[in-house]
C-alpha positions in Angstrom: 151.2 110.2 121.3 153.0 108.9 124.4 149.8 108.1 126.4 147.4 105.7 124.8 144.8 106.3 127.5 142.7 108.8 125.4 142.1 105.9 122.9 140.2 104.1 125.7 138.3 107.3 126.4 137.4 107.6 122.7 136.3 104.0 122.8 134.0 104.7 125.8 132.3 107.6 123.9 131.9 105.4 120.8 130.3 102.6 122.8 128.0 105.2 124.4 127.0 106.4 121.0 126.4 102.9 119.8 124.2 102.3 122.8 122.2 105.5 122.2 121.7 104.6 118.5 120.5 101.1 119.5 118.2 102.7 122.1 116.7 105.0 119.5 116.1 102.2 117.0 114.5 100.0 119.7 112.3 102.4 121.5 109.2 100.7 122.9 107.0 103.5 121.5 108.2 102.6 118.0 107.1 99.0 118.4 103.8 100.1 119.8 103.3 102.5 116.9 104.1 99.8 114.4 101.5 97.5 116.1 98.9 100.2 116.0 99.7 100.9 112.3 99.2 97.2 111.5 95.9 97.2 113.3 94.8 100.3 111.5 95.7 98.7 108.2 93.8 95.5 109.0 90.8 97.5 110.2 90.8 99.6 107.0 90.8 96.4 104.9 88.0 94.9 106.9 86.0 98.1 106.6 86.5 98.2 102.9 85.1 94.7 102.5 82.1 95.4 104.7 81.5 98.7 102.9 81.4 97.0 99.5 78.9 94.5 100.7 76.8 97.1 102.5 76.7 99.4 99.5 75.5 96.6 97.3 72.6 96.0 99.6 72.0 99.7 99.8 71.9 100.1 96.0 69.6 97.1 95.7 67.4 98.6 98.4 67.3 102.0 96.7 66.4 100.4 93.4 63.5 98.6 95.0 62.4 101.9 96.8 62.4 103.7 93.5 60.4 100.9 91.9 57.9 101.0 94.7 57.6 104.7 94.4 57.0 104.4 90.6 54.3 101.8 91.3 52.8 104.0 93.9 52.6 106.8 91.3 51.0 104.4 88.8 48.5 103.3 91.4 47.6 106.9 92.2 47.2 107.8 88.5 45.0 104.7 87.9 42.8 105.5 91.0 42.4 109.1 89.9 41.1 107.8 86.5 39.0 105.2 88.3 37.2 107.7 90.4 37.2 110.7 88.1 34.1 109.7 86.2 35.9 109.7 82.9 35.3 106.0 82.6 31.7 105.0 82.4 31.9 101.5 80.9 31.5 98.8 83.5 33.9 96.6 81.7 36.6 99.3 81.5 36.0 100.1 85.2 36.4 96.5 86.1 39.6 96.2 84.0 40.9 99.4 85.6 40.1 98.1 89.1 42.0 94.9 88.2 45.0 96.9 87.1 45.0 98.8 90.4 44.9 95.6 92.4 47.7 94.1 90.3 49.8 97.2 90.8 49.2 97.0 94.6 50.3 93.4 94.7 53.4 94.2 92.7 54.2 97.1 95.0 53.6 94.9 98.1 56.1 92.3 96.7 58.6 95.0 95.9 58.3 96.5 99.4 58.8 93.1 100.9 62.0 92.7 99.0 63.0 96.2 99.9 62.5 95.4 103.6 64.6 92.2 103.2 67.4 94.3 101.6 67.2 96.8 104.5 67.4 94.0 107.0 70.5 92.7 105.3 72.0 96.2 105.2 71.4 97.4 108.7 73.7 94.8 110.5 76.4 95.9 108.1 75.8 99.5 109.0 76.3 98.5 112.7 79.5 96.6 111.9 80.9 99.6 110.0 79.9 102.0 112.7 81.8 99.8 115.3 84.8 99.7 113.0 84.7 103.5 112.6 84.6 103.9 116.4 87.6 101.6 116.8 89.4 103.4 114.0 88.9 106.7 115.9 90.2 105.1 119.0 93.3 103.8 117.1 93.9 107.1 115.5 93.8 108.9 118.9 96.1 106.3 120.5 98.5 106.4 117.5 98.7 110.2 117.7 99.5 109.9 121.4 102.2 107.3 120.9 103.6 109.3 118.0 104.0 112.2 120.3 105.7 110.1 122.9 108.0 108.6 120.3 108.9 112.1 119.0 109.7 113.2 122.6 111.8 110.1 123.3 113.7 110.5 120.0 114.4 114.1 120.9 115.8 113.1 124.2 118.1 110.4 122.7 119.1 112.8 119.9 120.1 115.4 122.4 122.2 112.8 124.3 123.8 111.8 121.0 124.7 115.3 120.1 126.3 115.8 123.6 128.1 112.5 123.4 129.4 113.2 119.9 130.7 116.6 120.9 132.6 115.0 123.8 133.9 112.3 121.5 135.1 114.8 118.9 136.9 116.8 121.7 138.8 113.7 122.8 139.6 112.7 119.2 141.0 116.2 118.5 143.7 115.5 121.1 144.8 112.3 119.5 146.9 112.2 116.4 144.9 111.5 113.2 147.0 108.5 112.4 146.1 106.9 115.7 142.4 107.8 115.3 142.3 106.3 111.8 144.0 103.1 112.9 141.6 102.9 115.9 138.5 103.4 113.7 139.6 100.8 111.1 140.1 98.2 113.9 136.9 99.2 115.6 135.0 98.6 112.3 136.6 95.2 111.8 136.1 94.1 115.5 132.4 95.2 115.4 132.7 98.1 117.8 135.9 97.6 119.7 139.0 99.5 118.4 141.0 99.8 121.7 140.9 97.9 124.9 142.7 97.7 128.2 145.2 94.9 128.8 144.5 93.6 132.3 147.0 91.0 133.3 147.2 88.8 130.2 143.6 89.3 129.2 142.4 91.6 126.4 139.3 93.4 127.7 138.0 93.8 124.1 137.6 90.0 123.5 138.3 88.7 127.0 140.8 86.2 125.6 144.3 85.6 127.0 147.5 86.7 125.3 150.7 84.7 125.6 152.9 85.8 128.5 155.9 86.6 126.2 153.7 89.0 124.2 152.4 90.6 127.4 155.9 91.2 128.6 156.9 92.7 125.3 154.0 95.1 125.3 154.6 96.2 128.9 158.3 96.9 128.2 158.0 98.7 124.9 158.4 102.5 124.6 155.3 104.7 125.7 153.0 105.4 122.7 153.9 102.3 120.8 150.9 100.6 119.3 150.3 96.9 120.0 147.4 94.8 118.9 145.5 91.8 120.3 146.3 88.7 118.3 142.7 87.5 118.8 140.5 90.5 118.0 142.9 92.9 116.5 142.1 95.9 118.7 144.7 98.3 120.0 145.9 97.2 123.4 146.5 99.8 126.1 148.6 98.4 129.0 
């Protein structure tokens, strides 16, 4: 290859591809989605803790409600017997009346405890409802951001496809030996495989090259490869 200029064109396409890859990896939507995911995870954990506590109160409340119902049934059965006329002995009637009063006191105590359990449960229900509302907001926002991210990734991917196609077209016009050498040096120099020599300065590392080396490079036959002593990239005079 007598003209090394296409190597610089190849370099420009590769740098453009690098920039597009970086842009894709650092899209603002990706960071926003990650933040939303973190908040969703934290919210789910908080809801799980609140739900365990709420459910414990709810189970306790239900047990008390069941106990109160059973006591109510016992009271109803005792009162039916009390007023049925089956019992005629005053002593038995008095004992039965005492049983009814005792059952009522027990039921009242149980209902007071049931009310206390309900008062402990209800604030947790409200907390969980608020967490659920926030979860729904986060889910909707995350879905929107995901859509935006997908659209932006599509745009960058389309630009990458076009850039790679142009890059491949340029590479096809350069000898494979030159391309292989360029790619090796680009990998070692972290992205720069070829650079213009302007005056005595390599535009790849922006360091100066000795004047005698510059003079040698500028007077060598066209297509001869020369390298920067500082960064190792191919120098194009």
